[in-house]
N, C-alpha and C positions, 0 to 999 in steps of 0.2 A: 725642967719644966716638964709637967706632963703631956702629953699630945691633945692639943686643942678638939673639942667633942663640935661638931656641924652644929649650927643653931636648927632650931625647931622653926618651920615656917608651915602656915595653916594655907593649904592649898585645897580650894574648891574641886571635889571631885566631881568632873562631869558626867552626867548620866549615861548611861551606855544607849545606843540606838535601840528606837524602839522595833523589837523584832515584828514580823506581821503576823507570827504567829501566837505570839503573846498577849499584845493588847487587847486586840478583837473580843476575847471572851470573856475577860470582866466588864469590859464596855457594852457589853451586851444587858448587862444590868439595869444601867440607869436609862437605856432606850427602851428596854420594857416596863421599867416603874413609869418614866413619863407619860407613855401611851396610858399605862392604868389607871393613872392619876386623873388626864383629862378625857376618857374615854366619853364619860358623861358630858362633854361640851358637844361633841358631834352632832347634837340632835339640836344647840341651839341656833337661834336665827341671827338676822342682821340688825346691830342696833347702833344707835348713835349718828357717829358721823358715817356710819356705811351707807347710810339712806341717800346721802347725799354725792359722796366720793365713789362710790359704786353703782348704787340703784337709778340713781337718776342723772348721771354725769356721762354727757352725750361722748366725751372722749372714748372712755369704755365702749359705750354701745355701737358705737361707729367704729370701732376698733382705729382709729386716728392717732396713727405712732407719730406723725410730726408735731401733734399737738402736744402728746404726752412728753415727748421730750422737750419740745421749747416753749412751755410755759409752766407757769406755778400749779400747786395742788389745788389753789381756789381760783386759778384764771376762770373757770367755767362758769361761774357765778357772779364774773365780773370782779372779784375782790382781792386787793393788793394783799401780799404777805410775805414772812420771809421765808415759807418752805418751798423749796425745789427739791423735788423726786421721784423724777420722772422712773425710776426701778420700779416704784410703786405701782404706777399706772402700767408700764408694759408688762407685768407680774398679771394685774386683773386683768388687762385685754386677753393675755394668753388663757387664762383661766375661765374667763366668759365664752372663748372661742371655742374652748375645749365641751366644756359644763353647761354653758348659759349660767344664770344667776342662783343657782341650787346652793344654798348655805353648808350643806355637808361637804362637797369637794372644797369651798374654802377652809372651814374648819379641819377638815382632813391634812390639808396644805400644814395649816399651822402645829397642827399636833406632830405632824411628822418632823417639822422644821425644829420644834422644840427638842424632840426626841436626837434629832441630828446633832442639836447644839450642845447636849448632855455629853454626847460621846464624843464631840471635840474640846468638851471641857476636860475629860480625862485624857484624851491623848496630851494636851496641851500641860495637863500639873505632872502627868508624868515625864513629860519631855523635860520639864525645868525642874524637878526634883526627885527622879528616878525612885519615887517610891509607890507602889502600886495601890496600898491599903489608903492611902492620902489621897491617890488620884481617885481612887473608887468612893471614897467617902465623899470628896467634894463635888464629884458629878451626880452623886445621888442626893445630896442634899440642894444640887441645882435643878435635877430634875421635878424634885417636890415642892421647894421654896414658895410658899403662899403669895409672895410679891411678886411672881410671874403671871399669876390670873389674867391681870389686864392685858398685858399681849399675846397671849395665847388665845385667850377667849374672845378680843375684839380684832376683827378684820381690818379697821382704821389702823391698830397698829403693825402691820406688816412692815414699816420700816425698820423699826427697831428690831424684829425677829431676824430679817435679813442682813442688818447692817452687825449682827451679833455674828451669826454664821460666817461671814466674808473675814470679819476682826478676827476669829477665833480660829479660823483656817490659816489666813495671813501670817498671823504672829506663830501658830506652830509649824509653818513652814520655814521662815526666819529661822528658828530656833532649832530647827532641825538642823540646817545648814549651819549651826554655831554663828549665826547672825553674819555671816560674809556671802552673801549673793553676789553672783558675777555674771555678766554676759545675759542672756535671753531670762535669766532668775529674776535679774533687777527689771524687764520688761515684765514679767510678770507679775511682780510687786505692784508695778506701777497702774497694771490691770487692776487689783485687786484694792490698789486706793482709789482708782476713779470708780469702782462698782459700790464702795464705801461710800465716797463723797456723792455719787448719784442716788443712794439709798435715804440718807438721811443727813441732815450738816453736821450730825455728832462724829460722822465718818474722818473728819478733819484730824482728829486725834489720831487717828493712826498711826500718822509719820511719828510723833512723839511716843506713841506705843512702841514703836520698834528700839528709838533711842532708848526707853526705859528698860527694855529689856536686854540689851546691851551692857548698859550701865548697871542695873540693879540686879538681872537675873544673871548674867553673864560676867559680871562682876568686872568689866573693863573700865579704863581709864581712860579720860578724854581726848589723851594723845593717842590711845589705841583705838579708838574709835573715829579718829580721822581717815582712818585706813577705807572706812565707808563713805569717805565726802562723794564720790561719784553715784552711790545708791541715794544719797539723801538728796543729792540735787536733782536726780532725775525725778522723784518723789516731787520735790518743788516745781517741778516744770510741769508735772500730772496737774498739782493744785492750780497752777496758773490757768492752765487748762479749763477746769472745772470754774473757775471763778467768772472768766471768760463769758462761760455757756448760762453763768448762774446768773450775771447781768444782765446778759441779752434778754433771756427769759422772763426773769422780774422786773426789769425796766431798774436795777438797780441793785447793790449787793444784800441792802436788808430795808427795803423799803415800807416792811410792815412795823418796824420800831414803833413801841408806844401805841399801838393801835389797841388795847386795852388797858395798860396799867401806867400810870405817871409817877416816876419816883424821882426826890431830890437826890444829889449824889450823896447826900448823908444819910440818906433813908438808903438807897441801893446796897451801900454798903453793910450797913447794919443789918438789913434784910437779907443778904446774902449770905452772911455769916450764921444766922439762925437757920434759914432752910437747910443749906448745906447739912449741918448738925441735925436737921429733923430728916434727911436721907439718909445721913448714916445711922441714926436710930431706927428706921424701917427693915434695914437690915438684920437687925436683933429681934424687934419685936412687929409682927405685923397683926396684929389684933386689931380688928375694925377696919379692913380694908374699905377704902373708899373711892368711888368713881370722880368725885368732883370735892376738892377740899376748897372750900371757902378762904379767901387769900386776905389775910391782914397784916399790913406792912410793920415792921419794927421800926419805932420812930424815936427810940432815944435805948442810952446804954442802961438797961437794968436787969435784972437776976437773970433770966431768960437768957438774954444776948452774951453775959459773961460765963454762965455755966457752957453755952455752945461755943465759944470762942476758946475757952479753957480745953474744952474737947479736942477741938480741931488742932489746935497747938501742939496738945499731949501725942496724937495721931502724925502729925506731921514729924516732930522728933523723933517719933519711934520709927518711921518710914527710912529717914536720912541717918540715923545712928548708924556706927561701923560696925558693932556689934549685933546687930539685928541680923537673924538670919535674909539670906537673899530673898528666899518665896515669903517673907513677911514683907520684905520691903517693896518687891515687886506687886504683890498685892494692893498693898497701900498704895503703889503711885496708880496701879490700875483703875482702882477705883476714884481716886483724886482727879484722873486726866480725861476719864470716862463722865464724870458727873460734871465737869466744868461747863460744857455748854448750855445743861440745863437750869445752869445761872444768871445766865443772861435775860433776866425777869423780866425786863419791858419788850423783850423781844417772841419770846413765848406765847402759847395761847391764853386764854382766859383762864384757863384752869394752872395756876401757875406751879403748883407742887402738883406732879404726876407721877403715880406710880410704877407706870410704863418706862421710866426716866431711869428706874434702876435696874431695869433687864439686864445691860451691858454692863454696867458696875457691879453686880452682885457674881460675876465671874471672878475678879478680884477676892472677895468676901468669902466664898466658898472654897476657893483655896487656900486663903488664911485658917478656915475653920478645919476642914481638912487636916490639914497639918499639925493644929493643935489637939485634933481627935486621935491622931496618931501617935502622937506624945503621949498623952494621956492612956491609950492603950498600952505601948509599951512600959507603962509605970503601974496601970490600976488594968488590968484588963478587963476583970468582970463589971468595972464603975462604967469605963468608955463604952462597951459593948451594952450594957443598959441604958444610958444617955442616948449613945445614937440611936438605936432602936425605939426609943420615946422620941426621940426628936421627928427622927424619920416619921413614925406612925401620926404624930401629932400636925406636922405640915402637910401630910397626905390627906388627912380627915379635914382640915382647915380648905386646902385646894379644891379637894371634891364638891364642898359644901358651896363654897365660892364662885363654883363654875356655874353652877344654878342660879345664881343672882344674874348670869349675863344670857338667859336664856332668849329674852326679849327686852324690850324698852319698858314695857309696862313692869317686869318683875324688879329691874334693874333702876328704876328711877323713883319707884315705891320705896325700895329700900335705901337709895340715896337722899331722898328727901327727910329720912326720919334721921338719916345720920349729919344733913349740912341742911339744915332749917332755917337759915337764912341765907341762902342761895336763890334768888331770884332767876336764874337760868334756868335751874333744875324746876322751880316749880310751873315755869312758862313752857319748860319741855314736857312735862307731866299733862299738863292740860291740852297741849295737843295731843299726846296720845288718848285723853279722853275724849276729846273732840272724835277722833277715829273710832271709837268706840261707841258712840252717840251717847255717849255719859256727860251733858250738857252742862249740868247742875255740878258735878265734879268738877268739869274744867272751867267754869265760871268762879269756882273757888279756888282753886288753885292758880288762875291767873290773877286773883285778887291777892293772894299771898306774894307771886312774884312782884307786882306793884309795890305792894308793900316792905318788900325786901330791898328792892331796887328802883325808888322811886324818881329818879332822873334818867330812867333807862325805856326811851322813847317808843321801843318795840312793842314792851309790855304793856303801857298805856291803848296802843293802837290797837294789838289784839285782846285788851278787855273791852275795848269799845265796840269791838267788830263781835266780841259774844254778846255785850248785853244789847246791841242793835236785833242780832237775830234771836235774842231772847225775848223782842219787844220791851226791852227798857230803854227808848230812844233818849229820855231826857238826861239820863245818867249817862248813857254812849257821848252824849255832845260834852259833858264834861271830861271824858277822857280823851275825846279827841283833840278837845282843845289843846288839854297839857300837851298833847303830843307834836300838834303843831307850833307850839310854843317850844319845845323843846329839840323841835326838826324842821324850821321852816320851809326848808327845800322838798321835803319830804311830800310830794303830789298827792298820792295814795292818801294820807291821813286829810290832808285838804278837802278832796272828793268824799271821804267816808263822813266828815264833818258835815258838807252840805247835807249828804243824804240823813243823816241823824237828824239835823235841825229841820229838813222838810218833814219828817218822821214825826218828831215831838208836835210838830205846829198842827198836823193833821189830827193828834189825839183831841 
């Protein structure tokens, strides 16, 4: 008998530690590119929720740190909700104390944070793959991807921007230590986890991302992962502290459920599948970016649902397949985990499908795209470079153009109502902008459209009645106020306005 040959084993080569002298040089490219494509956003103003959350928020102007930590996002206006994000307002307080309400300072911070996130994408991609070109391609795509414009251009999206910085830095540190934190390192990761949770509710998934990094990126078995039980136990204790603070601040863990949307269980499940697939599609196709997507629930099993379900099943099967490369598995797991909180459809705001929810999930997408580009470059270099440059140029052009839409409320809302003409809230908001501009006839026309789109929205009838009354149409105003009172009998302001309109109509 011949000598037995040793069995071949497929071992995963661990990437070498990133040298301080190596990775910062190429990492400067995504930082510079990200700043270049968002430079024209530095002249933008405050838009949308910025006016309330920042400019009109007594918590910020009074530098009330206790209120920022001990209350929800909308507590200052007496509204309950599911959003507990004290770090957002602590940063607002800090910037206001340094620069006042100067939009340039806020936008500059956002552009710099996005540049930093692009560098962190490079660092983590290099750490997990050991491929310079793949990490650079991923970070360049992240820097210019048009889906990020809502987060970088909108001050109210600070939680998404901060959360991504915290998560990227935390997972990079975890991977740098080969997923084996010890002693004070565990305390440091607990600090990252608490910061992520206090930035945005999506931060809860950082614990799962650590586990996903171990299982899919580092290719550890479940029995090997048991050595980190102390680490995960400390993270769970941190989560318990956060939940206690959240419950105290909001008066419950999720008191704002079904504030805007009510879905039966079957509708919820069907709609979640379709919206999840739409989010995945938006990472690939970013045409016609929209500030407000009108929500239409999925009420039955149709072709759209079946296509969405098949796509999600295919991606899930690819992610867990043993022969799938670790970088692809972890990229798909990253997308799924970070997108999952956005599928709490009855707990998010009125804008159920929002492009800002893709900022953190896109990290996994660009990793996959970067490795796919490298695979192509190794085989068809001219084609890969031509395609890569074309994609970067097209994304940069769309991002720069989209930044201009966020210049002010007037520009953004006029664009949005052409994209979502059946959105009552957008017509209502644009009407308010026209009032500020003393264009009352245009305001009246927009408010009529708001009522037409959402006839059961009491505030729109009240606003329309107030405009009609101001423009000396008291009889028509009476009708709108009567509808408002019928829809919301407890609205004392609507009753007072109704009496005022009735008196004015009687005097004509």
